[in-house]
C-alpha positions as CSV (number, residue, x, y, z in Angstrom):
1,M,-35.1,-78.3,-29.5
2,K,-33.4,-81.6,-28.8
3,N,-34.6,-83.8,-26.0
4,I,-32.3,-85.3,-23.3
5,S,-31.0,-88.7,-24.3
6,M,-31.5,-91.6,-21.9
7,T,-29.4,-94.7,-21.5
8,T,-30.6,-97.4,-23.8
9,K,-32.5,-100.1,-22.0
10,D,-30.3,-102.9,-23.5
11,N,-27.1,-101.5,-21.9
12,L,-25.4,-103.6,-19.2
13,F,-26.0,-100.7,-16.8
14,F,-29.6,-101.9,-16.2
15,T,-28.5,-105.3,-15.0
16,K,-26.7,-103.8,-12.1
17,T,-27.8,-102.6,-8.6
18,S,-27.4,-98.8,-8.1
19,P,-25.1,-97.4,-7.1
20,L,-22.6,-99.1,-9.4
21,V,-19.1,-99.6,-8.0
22,I,-16.7,-98.6,-10.7
23,G,-13.0,-99.4,-10.4
24,H,-11.3,-96.1,-11.2
25,R,-8.4,-96.7,-13.6
26,G,-8.7,-100.4,-12.7
27,N,-7.6,-101.5,-9.2
28,P,-4.9,-98.9,-8.5
29,M,-4.4,-99.7,-4.8
30,L,-2.9,-103.0,-5.8
31,Y,-1.8,-102.6,-9.4
32,Q,-0.6,-99.5,-11.3
33,E,-3.4,-97.5,-12.9
34,N,-4.7,-98.3,-16.4
35,T,-2.8,-101.6,-16.7
36,L,-4.0,-105.0,-17.9
37,A,-3.0,-106.6,-14.6
38,G,-5.1,-104.2,-12.7
39,Y,-8.2,-104.8,-14.8
40,Q,-7.7,-108.5,-14.8
41,S,-7.7,-108.4,-11.0
42,L,-11.3,-107.0,-11.0
43,L,-12.6,-110.4,-12.2
44,D,-12.2,-111.7,-8.6
45,L,-13.9,-108.6,-7.1
46,N,-17.6,-107.8,-6.7
47,V,-17.4,-104.7,-8.8
48,D,-19.9,-103.6,-11.4
49,G,-17.5,-102.1,-13.9
50,F,-14.4,-100.1,-14.5
51,E,-13.2,-96.8,-15.9
52,T,-10.1,-96.4,-18.1
53,D,-8.4,-93.4,-19.9
54,I,-7.7,-93.3,-23.6
55,F,-5.2,-91.3,-25.7
56,L,-4.8,-91.3,-29.4
57,T,-1.1,-91.6,-30.2
58,N,0.8,-89.9,-33.0
59,D,0.5,-93.0,-35.2
60,K,-3.3,-93.3,-34.5
61,Q,-3.2,-96.1,-31.9
62,L,-5.5,-96.0,-28.8
63,V,-3.6,-96.5,-25.6
64,L,-4.5,-96.5,-21.9
65,F,-3.0,-93.6,-20.0
66,H,-4.3,-90.8,-17.8
67,D,-1.8,-87.9,-18.0
68,I,-0.8,-86.3,-21.3
69,N,2.8,-86.3,-20.0
70,T,4.4,-89.7,-19.1
71,M,6.8,-88.3,-16.5
72,K,4.8,-89.2,-13.3
73,L,4.3,-92.8,-14.1
74,T,7.4,-93.7,-16.2
75,G,10.1,-91.2,-15.3
76,E,10.3,-90.2,-18.9
77,N,9.4,-86.6,-19.9
78,R,7.3,-87.2,-23.0
79,Q,4.0,-86.1,-24.4
80,I,2.0,-89.3,-25.1
81,T,0.1,-87.7,-28.0
82,E,3.4,-87.0,-29.8
83,M,4.7,-90.5,-29.5
84,T,4.2,-93.6,-31.6
85,Y,3.1,-96.9,-30.0
86,E,6.5,-98.4,-30.8
87,E,8.0,-95.6,-28.6
88,I,5.4,-96.1,-25.9
89,K,6.0,-99.8,-25.7
90,K,9.6,-99.1,-24.6
91,L,8.3,-97.2,-21.5
92,N,7.8,-98.9,-18.1
93,I,5.3,-97.8,-15.5
94,K,7.4,-97.6,-12.3
95,K,7.1,-100.0,-9.4
96,Q,6.9,-97.1,-6.9
97,L,4.4,-94.3,-7.5
98,I,3.5,-91.3,-5.3
99,Y,0.0,-89.8,-4.9
100,G,-0.2,-86.8,-2.7
101,D,2.0,-87.6,0.2
102,R,1.3,-91.4,0.0
103,V,3.7,-93.8,-1.6
104,Y,2.6,-97.0,-3.3
105,N,4.9,-99.9,-4.0
106,Y,4.0,-102.5,-6.6
107,T,5.5,-105.9,-7.3
108,T,6.7,-105.3,-10.8
109,T,6.9,-102.6,-13.6
110,E,4.0,-102.6,-16.1
111,K,3.6,-101.6,-19.7
112,I,1.2,-99.1,-21.3
113,P,-1.5,-101.2,-23.0
114,L,-3.6,-100.8,-26.1
115,L,-7.3,-100.2,-25.6
116,E,-8.1,-103.1,-28.0
117,D,-6.3,-105.6,-25.8
118,L,-8.3,-104.4,-22.7
119,L,-11.6,-104.7,-24.6
120,K,-10.8,-108.2,-25.9
121,M,-9.7,-109.3,-22.4
122,M,-12.9,-108.0,-20.7
123,K,-15.5,-108.8,-23.3
124,D,-18.3,-110.8,-21.8
125,S,-16.9,-110.3,-18.3
126,G,-20.2,-108.9,-17.2
127,L,-18.4,-105.6,-16.2
128,L,-19.6,-102.3,-17.5
129,M,-16.7,-100.6,-19.3
130,I,-16.5,-96.8,-19.0
131,L,-14.0,-95.5,-21.6
132,E,-12.9,-91.9,-20.9
133,M,-11.4,-90.2,-23.9
134,K,-8.5,-87.8,-23.3
135,P,-7.1,-85.1,-23.3
136,S,-9.5,-83.2,-21.1
137,D,-8.7,-79.5,-21.0
138,P,-9.8,-76.8,-23.4
139,P,-9.2,-75.3,-25.9
140,Y,-10.1,-78.4,-27.8
141,N,-8.4,-79.5,-31.0
142,L,-11.6,-80.3,-32.9
143,N,-9.8,-82.4,-35.5
144,H,-8.2,-84.5,-32.7
145,S,-11.5,-84.7,-30.9
146,R,-13.3,-85.9,-34.0
147,E,-10.6,-88.5,-34.8
148,T,-10.5,-89.8,-31.2
149,G,-14.3,-90.1,-30.9
150,I,-14.7,-91.8,-34.3
151,Q,-11.9,-94.3,-33.7
152,V,-13.2,-95.3,-30.3
153,A,-16.7,-95.7,-31.7
154,K,-15.5,-97.8,-34.6
155,M,-13.5,-100.1,-32.3
156,V,-16.5,-100.6,-30.0
157,K,-18.7,-101.5,-33.0
158,R,-16.1,-103.8,-34.5
159,L,-15.8,-105.7,-31.2
160,G,-19.6,-105.8,-30.7
161,L,-19.5,-104.0,-27.3
162,E,-22.2,-101.4,-27.8
163,K,-24.2,-102.8,-24.9
164,Q,-21.3,-103.2,-22.5
165,V,-19.7,-99.8,-23.0
166,V,-20.3,-96.1,-22.0
167,L,-18.0,-93.5,-23.5
168,S,-17.1,-90.5,-21.3
169,S,-15.1,-87.3,-21.7
170,F,-14.6,-83.8,-20.3
171,D,-14.4,-82.8,-24.0
172,P,-17.9,-82.7,-25.4
173,F,-16.7,-82.8,-29.0
174,K,-15.3,-86.3,-28.5
175,L,-18.7,-87.5,-27.3
176,Y,-20.5,-85.7,-30.1
177,Y,-18.4,-87.2,-32.9
178,A,-18.5,-90.7,-31.3
179,R,-22.3,-90.6,-31.4
180,K,-22.3,-89.3,-34.9
181,E,-20.3,-92.4,-35.9
182,L,-22.4,-94.8,-33.8
183,N,-25.7,-93.3,-32.7
184,Q,-26.7,-96.1,-30.3
185,L,-23.6,-95.5,-28.1
186,N,-24.3,-94.4,-24.5
187,T,-22.2,-91.4,-23.5
188,C,-21.4,-89.5,-20.3
189,F,-20.4,-85.8,-20.0
190,L,-17.9,-85.1,-17.3
191,V,-18.1,-81.9,-15.2
192,S,-15.1,-80.6,-13.1
193,K,-14.7,-77.8,-10.6
194,E,-12.6,-75.9,-13.2
195,Y,-15.8,-74.6,-14.7
196,W,-16.0,-72.5,-11.5
197,D,-12.5,-72.2,-10.2
198,D,-10.2,-71.8,-13.2
199,M,-10.6,-68.6,-15.3
200,T,-8.2,-69.9,-18.0
201,F,-10.2,-73.1,-18.3
202,L,-13.5,-71.3,-18.3
203,T,-12.5,-68.8,-21.1
204,A,-11.1,-71.6,-23.3
205,S,-14.1,-73.8,-22.7
206,N,-16.5,-70.9,-23.6
207,A,-14.7,-70.3,-26.9
208,S,-14.7,-74.0,-27.8
209,L,-18.3,-74.7,-26.9
210,A,-19.5,-71.9,-29.2
211,H,-18.8,-74.4,-32.0
212,L,-21.6,-76.8,-30.7
213,E,-24.9,-76.5,-32.4
214,G,-27.3,-74.2,-30.6
215,L,-24.9,-73.0,-27.9
216,K,-23.3,-69.9,-29.5
217,D,-26.1,-67.5,-28.7
218,C,-26.6,-69.0,-25.2
219,L,-23.0,-68.5,-24.2
220,R,-23.0,-64.9,-25.2
221,A,-25.4,-64.1,-22.4
222,I,-23.6,-66.0,-19.7
223,S,-21.2,-64.2,-17.4
224,S,-18.0,-65.8,-16.1
225,S,-19.5,-66.0,-12.6
226,N,-22.5,-68.0,-13.9
227,Y,-20.6,-70.2,-16.4
228,G,-20.3,-73.2,-14.1
229,K,-24.0,-73.0,-13.2
230,F,-24.9,-72.8,-16.9
231,I,-22.8,-75.9,-17.7
232,L,-24.3,-78.0,-14.9
233,E,-27.8,-76.7,-14.2
234,T,-29.0,-76.3,-17.8
235,P,-29.0,-79.4,-19.9
236,A,-27.9,-77.4,-22.9
237,V,-24.5,-79.1,-23.4
238,V,-25.9,-82.6,-22.7
239,K,-28.7,-82.1,-25.3
240,A,-26.2,-80.7,-27.9
241,I,-24.0,-83.7,-27.7
242,G,-26.6,-86.4,-27.0
243,A,-25.1,-87.5,-23.7
244,S,-27.3,-89.8,-21.6
245,N,-25.3,-89.5,-18.4
246,L,-23.4,-86.9,-16.4
247,D,-20.7,-87.6,-13.8
248,M,-18.6,-85.1,-11.8
249,D,-16.3,-84.6,-8.8
250,Y,-18.2,-85.8,-5.7
251,D,-17.2,-82.5,-4.0
252,I,-19.5,-80.5,-6.3
253,Y,-22.7,-82.2,-5.0
254,N,-24.7,-80.0,-2.6
255,N,-21.6,-77.7,-2.2
256,P,-22.8,-74.1,-2.0
257,K,-19.7,-73.0,-3.9
258,Y,-20.8,-75.0,-6.9
259,S,-24.3,-76.4,-6.6
260,K,-26.5,-75.9,-3.6
261,D,-29.3,-78.4,-4.2
262,T,-27.8,-80.8,-6.8
263,Y,-30.0,-83.8,-6.4
264,N,-33.3,-81.9,-6.8
265,M,-31.7,-79.8,-9.6
266,F,-31.1,-83.0,-11.6
267,K,-34.7,-84.2,-11.1
268,K,-36.1,-80.8,-12.1
269,N,-33.8,-79.8,-14.9
270,Y,-32.8,-83.2,-16.4
271,G,-35.8,-85.4,-15.4
272,P,-36.2,-88.0,-12.7
273,K,-34.7,-90.8,-14.8
274,F,-31.5,-89.0,-15.8
275,S,-28.4,-90.9,-14.7
276,Y,-25.6,-89.1,-12.7
277,G,-22.5,-90.3,-10.8
278,A,-19.5,-89.2,-8.9
279,W,-15.7,-89.6,-8.7
280,T,-13.3,-90.3,-7.0
281,I,-14.4,-92.0,-3.8
282,F,-11.5,-92.8,-1.4
283,K,-8.8,-91.2,-3.5
284,M,-5.3,-92.7,-3.4
285,K,-3.8,-89.4,-2.4
286,F,-6.0,-88.9,0.6
287,N,-4.6,-89.2,4.1
288,V,-6.6,-90.9,6.8
289,K,-8.4,-87.7,7.9
290,K,-9.5,-86.8,4.4
291,L,-10.7,-90.4,3.8
292,D,-12.8,-90.3,7.0
293,D,-14.1,-86.8,6.2
294,S,-15.3,-88.0,2.8
295,E,-17.6,-90.5,4.4
296,K,-20.4,-88.0,5.0
297,K,-20.4,-86.8,1.3
298,L,-20.4,-90.4,0.2
299,Q,-23.4,-91.2,2.3
300,N,-25.3,-88.3,0.8
301,L,-24.5,-89.6,-2.7
302,I,-25.8,-93.1,-1.7
303,D,-28.9,-91.7,0.0
304,N,-29.8,-89.4,-3.0
305,G,-29.6,-92.0,-5.7
306,A,-26.2,-91.5,-7.5
307,D,-26.0,-94.2,-10.1
308,R,-22.2,-94.6,-10.3
309,L,-19.4,-94.3,-7.8
310,Y,-15.8,-94.3,-9.1
311,T,-13.4,-95.5,-6.5
312,D,-9.7,-96.1,-6.0
313,D,-10.4,-98.3,-3.0
314,I,-12.8,-101.0,-4.2
315,P,-13.0,-103.1,-1.0
316,R,-13.7,-100.1,1.2
317,L,-16.5,-98.9,-0.9
318,L,-18.1,-102.4,-1.2
319,K,-18.0,-102.8,2.5
320,K,-19.5,-99.3,2.9
321,L,-22.4,-100.5,0.7
322,G,-22.8,-103.7,2.7
323,R,-21.7,-105.8,-0.3
324,S,-19.2,-108.7,-0.3
325,V,-15.8,-107.9,-1.6
326,R,-15.2,-111.1,-3.5
327,K,-17.2,-112.2,-6.5
328,N,-19.3,-115.3,-6.2
329,T,-16.9,-118.2,-7.0
330,A,-19.4,-119.9,-9.3
331,C,-19.8,-116.8,-11.4
332,L,-16.1,-116.3,-11.7
333,T,-15.6,-119.9,-12.7
334,E,-18.2,-119.5,-15.4
335,Y,-16.4,-116.5,-16.9
336,L,-12.9,-117.9,-16.6
337,T,-13.1,-120.6,-19.2
338,F,-9.8,-122.1,-20.3
339,P,-9.6,-120.1,-23.6
340,R,-10.2,-116.8,-21.7
341,M,-7.6,-117.7,-19.2
342,I,-5.1,-118.3,-22.0
343,I,-5.9,-115.0,-23.7
344,A,-5.6,-113.0,-20.4
345,V,-2.3,-114.6,-19.5
346,F,-0.9,-113.9,-23.0
347,L,-2.0,-110.3,-23.0
348,V,-0.7,-109.5,-19.5
349,F,2.6,-111.3,-19.6
350,G,3.2,-110.5,-23.2
351,L,3.1,-106.8,-22.3
352,I,5.4,-107.3,-19.3
353,K,8.1,-108.9,-21.5
């Protein structure tokens, strides 16, 4: 039987203080999500890393985008996986975006970037880069999962970013194939509430996961009512795909509907050194009451050793942790050498044009 993988000791993760503050889709309170301008703005903040979302386009380019449909962000009703990058370049991410009942106004429209441009811009920034491979929902297209995982792994290797990157996905096959391509990669399996709440999701997931080595017989014995518990509380999937981390919706932790004693469960079933984290702290769509109500759950995550906290509101989380919002000026000056400044300006404004 396979052992649980652990994050390699040379990964940038181990140079940070837990819990790591991760900019969710960049810095979305001030810049549209998954844009170069948003990620560049992190260089001035005391964050530990960022998360971004990746789709493989119809012409095999890797772009940064969260939704499979482009309507919400661009006003154009297109499936991003069916588009070429030349078509995607013509889209503009709107200046006004709505999350829940909250409206966010930005200063300018933005373009949908390539993953490679982001990686080149942030290489040697000192920030951990968590690259989430999309799409997320089962049933999984195994050929697409294989191609996405392999292409991302190859790009990470070509740019020499193995120690600065963690690959994540809700789709275990993308992680499996990425590690088959580049075994030293650190990967993170993502767990959502749909494993408990959505019967269509659950059924499709069960059928897909049967293709993973060693899981087919296990899954036959699992009832739908225990499926979420199996996914989370047994390390079977994590072992099968070689993941060294597991992150999930912060509302799952110690929630009787999903997981009654999550923190002790991780220590007992995964081992005391296994790394886990939570998203999304201080969501953009939350109103004031929901933001305030989330404070108690956030404190539990902090008190119980969660390693990564993904947030939409970076300053608020940094203040909650008693950390300065701005990065040390000397460190920033050391990173922003003249050549790097030129590259960053070229990438950001080149896309805007």
